[in-house]
N, C-alpha and C positions, 0 to 999 in steps of 0.2 A: 620559475616554479616558486609559488608562495610559501615561505617558511612558516612553521608554527612558532608561536610565541610561548615561551616556557616561564611560568612564574618561578622566581627564586624560591627554593625549597629549603626547609630545615628538616630533612628526613632523618629521623632517629629511631632507634629500636623502642617499641612500645611494650610496656609491661602489662601483664594481665591485671586489670583493675578490680577492686572489690565489687561484688555483685555480678560478675561474669562467671557463669557456671562452666564446668568442664564435663560435657556429656561423654558417654562411653563410645568407643568406636564400633562401627557395624561389621558384620561379616561382609565378604565380597558381594557387592551388588552393583547393578547398573541402574542409574536414575535417568529419567527423561520426562518431558512434558507432553501432554496430549489433551485434546478436547473430546476424547472418546467417552468420558463420563459426564460431560457438561460443557463448560466454557473455558476449560484449561485447568489442569491439575498437575501436580508433581507425583510421579509414580516411581516405585522401585521394582526391579525385576531380578530375581535370583537365577542361578544356573539351572534350576529345575523348571523354569518358566512360570513361577509363582509371581503374581502381580499384586502390588499393594499400593493403594491410593493414599498418599501422605497428607494431602491438603483437603480435597473434597469441599471446596467452597463455591458459592454461586458465581463469584467473579473470577477472572482469569489469573492463573498462576503459571509462570513460564520461566525459562532460562535457568535451570538448576545447575549448580556447580558444587562439587564436593570440596570441603576444606582440606588442606594438605594432610591433616591427621585423620580424615574421614569421620570426624565427630559431628560436623555440622554441614548444612547445605545452605548456600546463599541462592536466592532466586528473586524473580520479579513478580510482584503481586499487584492486582488492581482492586483489592478488597476495600481500600479506603477511598475509592472514587477516582484515583489517578494511578499512574504506574510508579511504584516505589520499590526500593531494594529491601528485601526482608531476609531474616535469618531464622533457621529452625534447627533443632537437633536432628540427627540422622534418622530417627524413627518418626519424625513429623511433630514431635512435641515442642512446646515452648516457642511458637512462632512470634516474632516481633519485628516491627517496622524499624529498619535501621536508618533510612535516609529521611523519612518524614518531611517531605517538601511538597508544596502544591504543584510544582512543575513536574514533568515526567522524567523519572530516573529509570534506567534500564541497562542491560548488557553488563551485569556484574561479573567480576573475577577476583580471585584471592591473591594476596601477596604471598610469597613463599613461606613466610613465618606464620601465616594464618591470622595476623593481627590487624590487617587492613583490607579494604575492598576498593578496587578501582572500578569505576562505572561511568556511563554516559549520563549527563543531565542536560535538560533544556532550560535550566532556571535562568539563564541570561538571554533566552530567546533563540539560541542556537544549540546544536548538539556538541557539547564540550566534554573533556575528560576531567573527572574529579576523583579524589581518593578520600576515604573516611575510615577511622578506626572502628573496629567491630565492638569495642567496649569503651565505656566512658563517655567522652564528649560526642554529641551528635553533629558537631561542626564538620562540614566537608571542605576540602581544599581544592580549588580549581587549578588545573594544570595547564590547560590550553585556552587561548582566547583568539578565535578565528571567525571569519565570516563564512567559512565553508564547514560542512558538518563532519565531525569525527565519528568513528564507528568502532565497536568491538575491540576494546583495549584488553591486553593481556600482559601480566607481569612476568618478567624473566625469572628463572629459578634462582639467580644470584641476587635478586632484589634491586638491581641497579638500573634496569631499563623497563620501559613499557612499549610494546608493539601495538600499533593501531592502524586502522584503515581510515582514509580521508578522501573525500570527493572534491577535486580541484579542477575547475574548467572542464567539467564533464568526464573526467578520468578518475578512476578509483585507484589509489596508490597505497602502499604500505610504508609506514615510517617507524622510526625508533625515537622515543624520548629518553634521553640519558639523564636519570635522576641524580646521579653522583656528580657529574661535571657541570650540570645545568646547560649543556650544549643545546643548540637549536636542533630541531628535528631533522633527521637525515632520511631521504627516500632510499628504499632498498632495491627496487626492481628496475629492469631495463625499461626504456621509454616506450617500447612497443607492447608491454605486458601490463594489463590491469590486474589488480590483486585486492583481495579482501579476506577477512576472517583469519588473521594471523594467530597461530598458537605455537607456543614454545615446546620443544621436546623436553622430556624430563631432565636431561642433563644440561640443557641450554645451548647445545651446539647448533641446533637447527631450528628453523621456523617452518612450519607447514602452513600453507595458505591455499585459497581457491583463486585460480587465475584464468584469464581468458584474453584472447586477442580478437582480431576482427573476423571471427568465424562463429559457427553455431556451437562449437565444442566448448565445454567447460572442464577445466582440469584441476587436479590436486597436485601441488608442487611441494617439494621441500627445498629449503635454501640453507646451505651451510654458512653461518654468520662469518666465520673466519676466512674460509677459502672462497666464498661467494659462489660455490658450485650449486647450480640450479638443476634439479631433477624433476621430470614430470612423472608422477606416480600413478595417475589414474585419469581417464578421460571419459566423459559422458556427454550426451547431447541434451539431457534433461537437467533441471536445476539441482544443485547440490549446495549444502551449507552446514553450519554448526559443527565445525571440525573440533575434535578433541583427541589427544594422544592417550594411549594406554600407559599405565605407570611403568611398564618395562620398555617402552619406546619401540615396540615391534608392530603395533597396530595403530591405525587412525580410525576413529569412529566418526561418522558423519550422518547427516540426513540426506536421503536421496528420494527421487520420485520414481515409483514403479506402479504401473496400472492406475494412474491418476491419483495415487496416494503419496503422502509424505511418510516415509518409513525410515527406521533406523538401520544403518549399514555399518559394516566393519571391513576395513582394507588391511590385509596382511602385507606389510611392507617388504617382506622377504620374497613371497611368492607372487605378489601382485593380485591375488585372488580376493574377491569381494563376497562377503556373506551378508545376507539379509536377515536382520534380527527380529523385525516385526512386519506384519502384513495386516493392516487394518485400514478401513476407509476413512478413519478420523485423521487428524493432523498430529502425527508423532514427530517430536523434534527434540533437539538439544541432548543427545546421548552423552552421558558422562559416567565413566566406570571407576569405582573404587576397588583397587586390587588389580591383579594381573588378568590378562585376557583369558588364559586357561582354555576351558572348553566352550567359551562363549560363542565361538564361531559356529558351533553345532546346535546352538539354541535358536529356535524359531518360535516366537510367540504369535500365533495366527488365529487366536480365538476371536471370531467376528460375531458370536452368537448374540451378544448384548449391545451391539453397535446401534447408536441412535440414528444412523444414516440408512434410511430405507428408500427404495425407489418409489416414486410417486407417479401417478398417472395424471398428466396435465394435457390440456388441449394444445393444439398447434399454436405457438406463441413465440414472439421474439423476446427472450429474456436477455437483457444486455447490461453492460456496465460502462461507466465512463472511466477511462484508464489514463494515468499520467505517464508511467514508466513502461515502455513497450516490453522490457525484459520480464514483466509480470503477466504478460498476455496468457501464458500457459495456465494460469490459475483459473481461467474460465472453465477449464476441464474439471478442476477440483470441485467447483460449486455447481457444475452441471448446467451452466448458462450456455447460450449459443451465439451471442453477438457482442461486439465491442464498438464503442463509439470513439472515433478518432477525430482529429482536428486538421483542417486545411486552411492555411492563411494565404490568401491570394497575394497579399503584399510581399511576402517573403519568396513566393514561388515566381512571381513575375515582377520583380523590382524594376526591371527595364522592359518597356513594351516589346513583346514578341520573343523575349528571352526567358526560358523556363528553367527553373532549378527544382527538380522533382524529388530530391533526396528525402525530404520529410514525409510526403505521402507514400513514397516507395517503401520507406521503413515501416510505416503504419501497416500497409497491406502485407508486407512480408511477415510481420509479427502476428497479425490477425489470422492470416492463412496458415501460418505455422502452428497456431493454436487450434486449428480446425473450426474457426468461428466465421460468422458473417460480419461485414463491415458496414457501419453507418458513419458517413463522413459529414461533419459539420463544416460548412464553408463560410468564412467571414474575412473581414479585413480588406480594405481598398488600398492599393499602392498609391504613393504620393502623386505619381504622374496622372492618375485617373481621377483624382478628387481635387477640390479647390485648394489653393494655397493656405497654409496655416490651419488646416483642419486635421482632425484625428482619424485614427484607423477605422472607426465605425461609420464614417460618413459614406453614404452610397456613391457609386461612380457618377460623375457628371453625365457621361454618355453610357447608358445601359447596354449599348452594343458592345462596349469593351468588356463588360462583365459577362455578357452572353457568349462572347468569343472565348473568354477564359473557361467558362463552364463547358463549352464544347470540347476544348483541348483536354480538360481534366477528365471528362466522361469518356472521350475517345481512348485516352491512355489506359483507363481502368475498366473498359467495357467488359461486362460479365463478371467483374470481381467485386463490385460494390452493390449491395442490395438497396441502399437508400442514401440520399443526400439531404441533409437538413440545411436550409438556406438562411443563414445569419443566426445571430444569437440575441434573444430578448430585446427586440427592436422597440418595445414599449418603454424602454429606459433611455433617458436623455444621453447618458455617456456611451450607450451601445449604438446610438444613432448619430454619432459624430458630434455630440454635445449640442444637439438641436432638439426642438420639440418633436417628440415621437409623432409619426404621421403614418397611419395605417394605409392610406391611399398610396403614398410614395412606396411604402414597403411592398404593396401589392404589385406595383409595376416591376420592382426588382424580382419578386417571386415569379412573375409571368416570364420575364426574360430567362431566368434560370430553368424554368419548366420546359420552355420551347427548346432550349439548347440541349438539355439532358435527354429529352425524348427523341431528339433528332439523331443522337449518337448511340443511345442505349434505351430502347423503348421498355425494356424490362426493369430498369432501375426506377425506384420509387422516389418521388419528390415529397419531402416533409417540410411543411412551413415551420418557421422559427418558433420555438416555444416561447411564449411571452412570460416574463417574470410575474409571479403571483403578487400583484400589487394592490389588491382590493379595489377601492375606488380611485386609487392613484393619488398623485400629488403634483399636478401640472405646475410648472413645465418639466419637473424632474422625472416624472413617471406618469404614464397613462395607465388607467386601470386595465387589467388583463382582459376582462370581459368587454370593456369598451373597445379595446384594440381588436379583438376577434370580430366583434360586430362591425367595426369600421372596415375590416378587410372584406367582409361579405358585402357591405354597401358599395365598396369600390370594385366589386366584380371579381373577387378572388376565387369564387367557386369554379371548380374545373381546372384550376392551376396548381393543384397539389393533390397527391394521392392519399395523404393523411395529414390531419391537423396536428402540428406539434404542440406539446404541452409541457411546461415545467411546473411541478407541484412540490412545494415546500410548505409545511404547515407548522413551522416553528417547533414548539414543544407539545403540540396537540396530537393525540393519537389518531389513527386513520379513520376510526369510526365516529369521531366527534364531528358534529356539523353545527353550523350556526349561520344565520343569514347576515350577521354583521362581522364575522371573523374570517380570516383566511385559513381554510381547512383543506384536508386532503380531498374532500368531496367537491372542491372547486372545479375539478375536471368535469363533473356532472353538469355544472352550470354552463361550462363551455360547450358541452354536448347539446344542451338545450338550445343554444344559439344556432348551432348547426341544423337542428330540427326546424327551427323557426324559418330558416332559409331553404328548406326542402333539400337538405344535404345528408339524409340519413344513411346513404350508402357509403359515405366516406368515413373511415375509421379515425380514431385518435391514436397517436403514438406519444406516450409519455417518455420524452427523451432525457429528462432529468427528474429524479425524485430522491428524497432522503431526509435524514434527521441528523443534526449536528450535536455532538457531545457537549456537556457542560465543561467549562474550563475556567481557570482563574485568570486567564489572559483577557484583556479588554478587546472584544471583537466588534467594537463600535455599535452600530445599529442592531447587530445580532447578539449582543451581550445579554446574558440572562434568558436566552431563548433555547438553551440546550437541554438535552435529556441525559439520563444515565446510560451506561453501556448496555445494561440489561433492557432498558426501555427502547433503546435504538434497535436492538435485535428483535424485540417483540413487535415493534411498530412496523419494521420492514417486512417481517414475515406476514403480519396481518395485512399489510398493504397489498402484497402479492395475492394473498388469499381473497381479498375483497375484489381485486380486479378479476381474478379467475372466476369467481362465483356470481358477481353482481354486475359487471360491466363488460358484456360480450363485445361491445363496440370499441374497446381498447385492445389493440392487436400487438402492442409492444410496450415494454416498460424497462427503462435503463436506470439502474441505480447510480446515484451520485453520492459517493464514488467508491472505487475499489482501493486505491493506493496513493491518493494525493498526500498522505502523511509521510510517504517515503521519498517524495520528490525533493531534491536538495534545494530547489529554488523557492520552496515555500517554507517560511520561517514559522516558529511555533505560534506566533500571534495571528497567523492568517487562517481565516475560517475554513478554507478549502480542506485543510488537514483533518478537521474535526468531524467531517462527514464520512471519513474513510472507514472501510470494513477491516483494514489492517492497521496495526499499531506502528509507530515510528521504528520499532525494532523488528518489524516484519512479522511479528506474531499475530495470529488471528484474533480479532475482537469477537465478542459473542455474536455480532451481526454476521460475521463470516460463517460461523458454525451454523447459524440459523439458515443461511442461504444454502448450505450444503444439505441440510435436512429438508429443505423445500423441494429441491429439484433432483437430488441423486437417489 
C-alpha cells in the first residue's frame, strides 16, 4: 500500500491579522448548493422553509461549509474562470477569493479554530492536500505529494489530524494525516471496504464516511477512532454523498438521490430514520447546518414552481454520453439521456487466442443496464498475437478472420443487450492505425469483417463506422483529412457495410452555428453528409459518437492549447448543438457528448485534455454544461 508523503510542518496558532473583519453570527440555518437558480449558487434555508440565495452569480458556486463560529462560509467558486476557494460572511456579503490560483482548488473545510482552510488543489498536476490561512498571507502549504489523487479532506476537532480519501490502485481508502507528529498517513478501513467522504464527529471520537464493498449497496458508516468499532448506519442502492454532522452529533446530513434528483437528506443516528429535506429536480448538494438539528427533520422544502427544468418534446433520438467511470452511469437519468458509450478493447479480452476475459464489457453492460440506458460499444485494439511484431495497438489484424471471429464471440455474448457497435476509433489518424499511413480501403475491409460477424449473431444490432477525427485537409502521413477518409471508404465499397456513418465533431472554440469553408466547424458533419449523398446513400443516417467543447485552462494541452471556451460558452454551445441537430439535421439519429465525467477519472492528470471536455468538475459538482443538458431533455 503506497504511503502518503507528509511535508514537515511548522503548525502554529495563527492570530487574527489586521484587515480581517469579524462578522456577526447567523441564526440557526441550513446552507447548501444548488443549480436551481442557474449554474450553481449557495443557499440558506431556515426552519420555516424560507430560502435565500447568497451568491446568485452566473458562474458556479458549490461546496459551502460554515466556519466554527457560524460567522463565515467557505465555498468553491468558478467566477474567476477556474475553481477557487472563496470566503464570505454568513449573509453573503464581502465575498473574496482566498486561494487565487490558476489551477483548480476545491473541497474546502475549516480548521477547528477557524483560522485555516484545508482543501484540494491540482496546482502540481495532481489532486493534493493544501492548507492556507484565512487572513493575511495568500500562500498555501502543500501537505501531500502523491501520484494518486487525494479527496475530501477534513480537519479533526483537536486540530491534530486531517482525514481524507485517496484512490490507490483502483481502490478508494480513508487515511489520517497526523499534523502533530508528522507521521506517515495511516489507512483506517478493512481491506475489503472502500471508503470516501470522511467527516469528524463534533467531539472527534468518530469518523463518518460513505463505504461500499463489491455490491450494489452504498452505506454510511461510523468508525470509532479509539476502539476501531465500525457501525453501518444506513444503506441505499442509489448514490449518496456530501456527509456532514449536526453540531449535537445526533444527525448526519447528506445528499441522496430520490426520483432522479439530488436532494438533501438527514439521518437520525438514534432511530435510523431518514428525512428528506428538499425535493427539487435541480442538483441540491452539500448540506451544512449551523446550530442543532431541532425541528429540521420536519421541514420539507418542495417548491418546484420556479424550477428551470421543464420537460421538452423531442423526436425519437439517441441522446448519449461518453463515460469514464461506470459508477456515474446513473447520472444519465438525471440529464434525461438514454444511451451510454462504453469501450471494448479486443487486446485485453483475448490476450491469448481463444481465451476470453469478459470482465470489462460485463461491467459496462451491468452499469448501463442498471441506469436504464442503451449501450453503444466502441471496439478497438488488436492483441499482440494478431498483429505484426513490434506494432502498436491500433494496427489492424493481419488476418481479418481473427477479428471477425472475435466480433462474433462478442456479439453472441451480448445479443439483444447492445444497440450498436462502433468499429475502431478515428482511423484517419496515424497513431490510431498502428502508426501507419491511414488507409480508408484497409479500414473498409476491417469494417466489412465486423459487419458480417455482428449481423450473423445479432441482426438487430447496428454497426457504426468509426468516427474520423475532424482533421480538415489533414497532414499526411500523420493524418488524412476526414472528408477524404469518408470518400475513400465509399470508393472502396463501404456502402452497405454499416448502418450509420460514425462522426466525431469538434470545432475547437467555434460556436456550433459558425461555418467556414476553410475551418473545422461543427457543420463539418453536413459536408460528410454530402459525400454520402454523392454516393447515393441518403437512406443511411449519421451517428455523432463524439462531440464537445474543451474548457480554457492554464495547463499546456499541446496542439489543443488556446482552443478552449469558458464554462458558460461550453454550456451554451452544447445546448445549441443539440438544438441544431434536432431542428436542422433529421439525418442525424444519435449524438454522444464527449464527455460526462473524464474529469473524475484518477488516471487522467490535470494536464490531459480529456478532463476539460467533461460536464462535471473534478470535485463532482456539475458544470453549467450539465445543467444545460438537464434543461434540454428533462
